[in-house]
C-alpha positions in Angstrom: -0.3 -0.1 0.1 1.4 3.2 -1.1 1.5 6.3 1.5 -0.7 8.7 -0.4 -3.0 11.2 1.7 -6.7 11.6 0.6 -6.9 14.9 -1.4 -8.8 17.3 0.5 -8.2 15.4 3.7 -6.5 16.4 7.0 -3.1 15.1 5.9 -3.0 17.0 2.5 -4.3 20.1 4.1 -1.5 20.1 6.8 0.8 19.4 4.1 -0.6 22.2 1.9 -0.4 24.8 5.2 3.2 23.6 5.6 4.2 24.5 1.9 2.5 27.7 1.7 3.2 29.4 5.3 6.1 31.2 4.5 4.4 32.3 0.8 1.5 33.7 2.5 3.7 35.5 5.0 5.8 37.1 1.9 2.6 37.9 0.3 1.6 39.7 3.4 4.7 41.7 3.7 4.9 42.7 0.1 0.9 43.7 0.4 1.7 46.0 3.1 4.9 47.5 1.5 3.0 48.0 -1.9 0.3 50.0 0.4 3.2 51.9 2.0 4.8 52.6 -1.4 1.6 54.1 -3.1 1.0 56.3 0.1 4.4 57.3 -0.1 4.0 58.7 -3.8 0.6 60.4 -2.8 0.8 64.2 -1.7 0.3 65.5 1.9 2.1 64.6 5.4 -0.1 62.1 6.9 -0.2 59.7 3.6 3.7 60.0 3.7 4.0 59.3 7.4 1.6 56.3 7.3 3.4 55.2 4.2 6.7 55.1 5.9 5.3 53.5 8.8 4.0 50.6 6.5 7.1 50.3 4.6 9.0 50.1 7.9 6.5 47.4 9.4 6.9 45.4 6.4 10.5 45.7 5.7 11.7 45.6 9.6 15.4 44.7 8.7 15.8 48.0 6.3 16.4 50.2 9.6 19.0 47.8 10.7 20.9 48.8 7.3 20.2 52.6 8.2 18.4 52.8 5.1 16.4 56.2 6.3 20.0 57.9 6.3 22.1 55.9 3.9 20.1 54.8 1.2 22.2 53.3 -1.8 20.5 50.7 -3.8 22.6 47.8 -2.8 21.8 48.5 0.7 18.1 48.9 0.0 18.3 45.6 -1.8 20.2 43.7 0.9 17.8 45.2 3.6 14.7 44.2 1.5 15.8 40.4 0.8 16.9 40.1 4.4 13.4 41.4 5.5 11.8 39.0 3.3 13.8 36.1 4.4 12.7 37.0 7.8 9.0 37.2 6.8 9.6 33.7 5.2 11.2 32.1 8.2 8.4 33.4 10.4 5.7 32.1 8.3 7.1 28.8 8.1 7.8 28.6 12.0 3.8 29.5 12.1 2.9 26.6 9.8 5.2 24.3 11.6 3.6 25.7 14.9 0.0 25.3 13.6 0.3 21.9 12.1 1.6 20.5 15.1 -1.9 20.3 16.4 -4.2 17.4 15.3 -6.4 19.6 12.9 -4.8 22.7 11.5 -6.3 25.4 9.3 -5.4 29.0 8.1 -7.3 30.4 11.4 -4.6 28.0 13.4 -1.6 29.6 11.3 -2.8 33.2 11.8 -3.0 32.7 15.7 0.5 31.5 15.5 1.8 33.9 13.1 0.3 37.0 14.6 2.2 37.3 17.9 5.2 37.2 16.0 4.3 39.6 13.8 3.1 42.1 16.2 6.1 41.7 18.1 8.4 42.5 14.9 6.4 45.3 14.2 6.3 46.7 17.6 9.9 46.4 18.4 10.7 48.2 15.2 8.7 51.0 16.2 10.0 51.3 19.4 13.7 51.2 18.2 12.6 54.2 15.7 11.2 56.0 18.8 14.5 55.2 20.6 16.5 56.8 17.8 14.4 59.9 17.6 14.5 60.5 21.2 18.5 59.9 21.2 18.9 62.2 18.4 16.7 65.1 19.8 18.7 65.0 22.9 21.9 65.2 21.0 20.6 68.1 19.0 20.5 66.6 15.8 16.8 65.8 15.4 
């Protein structure tokens, strides 16, 4: 007897969830980045501020490469690639954790993925606030 799962069954769905978890995280990060890029192109301070916040949230590693200050093309490309790799790894980790349960679905994946995503984004926002305060104290900001 061959080891074949039933199409549309629990094992096939778990396998599909494990294969697509990282890709879904990449698609989510790319859509947030695209929204931020569109908002940056629109006129107005609020649109620019929200667009920048969305770009920083979707590409959290860019700040580690100093992108707001040093923005060379290679620096941005490496930062975006590292951010995409981070989101892929987090998506795959969430898929692995979700499929450890007996019956896994996308709600379970989201329940495992959301805390990691919130932690990554809020840590990035805190770091930006810290950099702004530090430069304000030094008289640079």
